[in-house]
C-alpha positions as CSV (number, residue, x, y, z in Angstrom):
1,M,5.7,3.7,19.6
2,A,7.7,6.7,19.6
3,K,7.2,6.9,15.6
4,S,3.2,6.8,16.1
5,C,3.4,9.1,18.7
6,R,5.0,11.4,16.6
7,A,2.8,11.0,14.1
8,V,-0.2,11.8,15.7
9,L,1.4,15.3,16.9
10,L,2.6,16.1,13.0
11,T,-1.4,15.1,12.0
12,I,-2.9,17.1,14.6
13,V,-0.1,20.3,13.9
14,T,-0.6,20.0,9.9
15,L,-5.0,19.8,10.6
16,W,-4.4,23.4,12.8
17,S,-2.3,25.0,10.4
18,V,-4.4,24.2,7.5
19,Q,-7.3,25.4,9.2
20,S,-5.7,28.3,10.7
21,L,-4.7,29.7,7.2
22,A,-8.0,29.2,6.0
23,Q,-9.2,31.9,8.5
24,T,-10.3,34.7,6.7
25,S,-10.4,37.9,8.8
26,P,-13.5,37.4,11.6
27,P,-16.7,39.6,11.4
28,A,-17.8,42.7,12.9
29,S,-20.0,40.9,15.1
30,D,-17.0,38.7,16.3
31,A,-14.5,41.4,16.7
32,A,-16.9,43.5,18.9
33,L,-17.2,40.4,21.7
34,S,-16.8,41.1,24.8
35,D,-14.3,39.4,27.5
36,T,-17.3,38.0,28.8
37,E,-18.2,36.5,26.0
38,F,-14.8,35.3,24.7
39,S,-14.9,33.9,28.2
40,K,-18.0,31.8,27.8
41,D,-16.9,30.6,23.9
42,S,-14.1,29.3,25.4
43,E,-15.9,27.0,28.0
44,N,-18.1,25.7,24.8
45,P,-16.8,22.2,23.7
46,V,-18.5,22.3,20.4
47,T,-17.7,26.0,20.3
48,R,-16.8,27.6,16.2
49,Q,-14.1,29.8,17.6
50,I,-10.6,28.3,17.6
51,T,-9.4,27.6,21.1
52,L,-5.9,26.9,22.6
53,P,-5.8,26.0,26.0
54,L,-2.4,25.2,27.5
55,R,-2.3,23.9,31.1
56,Y,-0.3,22.9,34.0
57,E,-1.7,20.7,36.5
58,A,0.3,19.2,40.2
59,D,-1.5,16.2,41.4
60,F,-0.3,15.9,45.0
61,D,0.6,13.1,47.5
62,N,1.1,10.6,44.0
63,G,2.2,7.6,43.9
64,E,5.0,6.0,46.4
65,D,6.5,8.6,48.1
66,K,3.5,10.7,47.5
67,A,5.4,13.4,45.7
68,T,3.7,16.0,43.2
69,K,2.8,14.8,39.4
70,H,3.4,17.4,37.0
71,Q,1.4,17.9,33.7
72,F,2.2,20.2,31.3
73,Q,-0.6,19.8,28.6
74,I,-2.7,21.2,25.3
75,S,-5.8,20.8,27.2
76,Q,-8.8,20.4,24.9
77,A,-8.3,22.5,22.1
78,V,-10.9,23.3,19.7
79,V,-10.5,23.5,15.9
80,P,-13.9,24.0,14.0
81,F,-14.1,22.5,10.0
82,D,-17.2,24.0,8.3
83,L,-18.7,21.0,6.4
84,S,-21.8,22.8,5.1
85,A,-24.2,26.1,5.8
86,D,-26.2,23.6,8.5
87,W,-23.2,21.4,9.8
88,A,-19.4,21.5,11.3
89,L,-17.1,19.1,12.7
90,I,-15.6,20.1,15.6
91,T,-12.3,18.5,16.9
92,R,-11.0,18.5,20.2
93,T,-8.1,17.5,21.6
94,K,-6.2,16.8,24.7
95,L,-2.4,16.1,24.8
96,P,-0.4,15.6,28.1
97,I,3.1,16.0,28.8
98,I,3.2,14.0,32.4
99,V,6.4,13.8,34.5
100,Q,5.5,10.7,36.6
101,P,6.6,10.1,40.5
102,P,7.5,6.5,41.4
103,R,4.4,4.5,40.9
104,K,5.3,1.8,43.8
105,S,9.4,1.0,45.9
106,G,11.2,-0.2,43.3
107,D,10.0,2.7,40.3
108,H,12.1,5.8,39.4
109,W,10.6,8.9,38.1
110,A,9.5,9.0,34.1
111,T,8.7,11.3,31.8
112,G,6.8,10.8,28.5
113,L,4.0,11.9,26.6
114,G,0.6,10.8,28.2
115,N,-2.9,9.6,27.0
116,G,-3.9,12.5,24.8
117,Y,-7.3,11.9,22.3
118,T,-8.7,13.9,19.8
119,T,-13.0,14.1,19.9
120,F,-14.7,14.6,16.8
121,F,-18.3,16.4,17.4
122,L,-20.6,16.5,14.6
123,S,-22.7,19.7,15.4
124,P,-25.1,21.2,13.9
125,A,-25.2,25.1,12.7
126,F,-27.5,26.6,16.2
127,G,-28.3,30.1,17.3
128,R,-27.8,31.7,20.6
129,G,-28.3,29.1,23.5
130,F,-28.2,25.4,23.2
131,Y,-25.2,23.7,21.4
132,W,-24.9,20.4,21.3
133,G,-22.7,17.6,19.4
134,A,-21.7,14.0,19.5
135,G,-18.8,11.8,17.5
136,P,-15.8,9.4,18.2
137,L,-12.7,10.0,19.5
138,L,-9.3,8.7,18.9
139,Y,-6.9,7.8,22.1
140,Y,-3.5,8.3,21.4
141,P,-1.1,5.5,23.2
142,A,1.1,7.1,26.1
143,T,5.1,7.1,25.3
144,S,5.6,4.0,28.0
145,S,3.3,2.3,30.9
146,S,4.9,4.2,33.3
147,V,2.8,7.3,32.3
148,G,-0.1,5.9,30.8
149,V,-1.8,3.3,28.6
150,T,0.7,2.2,25.9
151,E,-2.8,1.2,23.7
152,W,-4.4,2.7,20.8
153,G,-8.3,3.2,22.2
154,S,-11.9,4.9,21.1
155,G,-15.3,5.4,22.0
156,P,-18.4,7.5,21.8
157,S,-18.6,10.9,23.5
158,V,-21.2,13.6,23.1
159,A,-20.9,17.4,24.7
160,F,-24.2,19.9,25.0
161,L,-24.0,23.5,26.5
162,K,-26.3,26.4,27.6
163,K,-25.5,29.8,27.2
164,D,-27.2,32.8,27.0
165,E,-26.9,36.5,27.5
166,G,-27.5,35.5,31.1
167,P,-24.4,35.1,33.3
168,W,-24.6,31.3,33.7
169,V,-22.9,28.7,31.5
170,L,-24.1,24.9,31.6
171,G,-23.2,22.5,30.1
172,A,-21.5,19.0,30.4
173,V,-18.6,16.2,27.8
174,I,-19.1,12.3,28.8
175,N,-17.5,9.8,26.9
176,N,-16.4,6.7,27.2
177,I,-13.0,4.9,26.0
178,W,-12.0,1.2,25.6
179,S,-8.7,0.1,24.3
180,F,-8.5,-2.2,21.3
181,G,-5.5,-4.0,19.3
182,G,-2.7,-5.2,20.9
183,P,-1.9,-8.5,23.2
184,P,-4.6,-9.1,26.0
185,T,-2.1,-6.8,28.9
186,S,-3.2,-5.6,31.4
187,N,-1.6,-2.2,30.4
188,R,-5.4,-1.1,28.8
189,T,-8.3,0.8,29.5
190,N,-11.8,1.0,29.8
191,S,-12.7,4.2,31.3
192,M,-15.9,7.0,31.5
193,L,-15.4,10.4,31.9
194,I,-17.8,12.6,32.9
195,N,-17.1,16.5,32.7
196,P,-19.4,19.2,34.2
197,I,-19.2,22.5,33.2
198,V,-20.8,25.2,35.3
199,S,-19.8,29.0,35.5
200,Y,-21.2,32.4,36.1
201,H,-19.8,35.5,34.9
202,F,-20.3,39.2,36.4
203,G,-18.9,41.0,33.5
204,N,-15.7,42.5,32.3
205,G,-14.4,39.1,32.2
206,W,-14.2,38.1,35.7
207,A,-16.0,34.6,36.2
208,V,-16.1,31.9,38.8
209,G,-16.7,27.9,37.6
210,S,-16.8,24.6,38.4
211,S,-15.8,21.9,35.8
212,P,-14.7,18.4,37.9
213,N,-13.3,15.5,35.6
214,I,-15.4,12.7,37.1
215,T,-14.0,9.3,36.1
216,T,-14.6,5.6,36.3
217,N,-12.2,2.7,35.7
218,W,-14.9,-0.1,34.7
219,I,-11.8,-2.5,34.9
220,A,-10.1,-1.9,38.4
221,S,-10.2,-4.6,41.3
222,G,-11.3,-2.8,43.6
223,A,-12.5,1.1,43.7
224,K,-13.4,2.4,40.2
225,W,-14.6,6.4,40.7
226,T,-12.7,9.4,41.2
227,V,-14.9,12.4,42.0
228,P,-13.3,15.7,42.7
229,T,-15.0,18.6,44.4
230,G,-13.8,22.3,43.9
231,G,-13.6,25.2,41.2
232,S,-12.1,28.1,39.5
233,F,-12.0,31.7,39.3
234,S,-11.0,33.2,35.8
235,K,-10.0,36.2,33.9
236,T,-10.6,37.1,30.4
237,V,-8.5,39.9,28.6
238,E,-7.4,41.2,25.5
239,L,-3.5,41.3,25.0
240,G,-3.4,43.7,22.0
241,A,-6.5,42.2,19.7
242,Q,-5.4,38.5,20.9
243,P,-8.8,37.5,23.3
244,V,-6.8,35.6,26.3
245,K,-7.8,33.6,29.4
246,F,-6.1,33.1,32.6
247,A,-8.0,30.9,35.0
248,L,-7.0,29.3,38.1
249,E,-8.4,26.1,40.1
250,S,-7.8,23.5,42.3
251,Y,-10.0,20.2,43.2
252,Y,-10.0,18.0,46.5
253,N,-10.7,14.5,45.3
254,A,-13.4,13.7,47.6
255,I,-13.9,10.2,46.2
256,R,-10.7,8.2,45.2
257,P,-9.5,4.9,45.0
258,A,-6.5,4.9,47.4
259,S,-7.6,7.2,50.1
260,G,-4.2,7.9,50.8
261,N,-2.7,9.3,47.9
262,D,-4.0,11.6,44.5
263,T,-6.5,13.9,47.4
264,W,-5.8,17.3,45.4
265,L,-4.9,18.9,42.4
266,L,-4.1,22.5,41.3
267,Q,-4.4,23.9,37.8
268,F,-3.1,26.8,35.7
269,T,-4.8,27.2,32.6
270,V,-4.2,29.9,29.5
271,T,-6.4,29.8,26.6
272,F,-6.0,31.8,23.6
273,V,-9.0,32.2,21.4
274,F,-8.9,33.1,17.6
275,P,-12.4,34.2,16.9
276,R,-13.3,33.2,13.0
């Protein structure tokens, strides 16, 4: 399992490096983008910019002792590949490192690479306004069952986003993941993600929004849905010539499988935007 995870990481880093080296200098139109436009681009799941979001997440009241679960992750990093003048392949990758409290009595703290995935969106060329993409995703196994599902998986995904010169950005990402291969054990997944994207941009890089991860576990024996409510505020700045977005988010799990556990979470994200 460790070898497969190292292979996944090496493949992603190699693709990222090749694509980054292939970039030319950003055109004048991109170089002149405002902090607000960079902020909007960082929210677009099928953006033509390269984005690298680095996130820390604290999940409170987790496990037997209601301790804090820690996650350090590459959170949906985007690398676009131009296929032609009309189409592009947009890769979007999540890779989490998890520090997991004991799930039940007798368990111990565990640390490892959790379930990440890369989505491969086929997306058409478009002007300002409406953006969309669709394609499969590849779901990576966790390094141990203490921090996730230890089987590979896949499934369909679709994304769309509406943004223009106005202050609002509206969109969503939806996918469903099934495990495949391996023995028919209970350590598998059949889950759906609905990730709405809503934000309002005030100008000068300031914005508020909400983008909760609404999930359902179709094979859970009891309650299946987790529905967070909450929001974020963010500020995008340029450090030298590098656009960087800082965001703080908090969500309360209004609907959750266990009433006393996983009550709320806090996220801090730093997103680097690399104009093409």
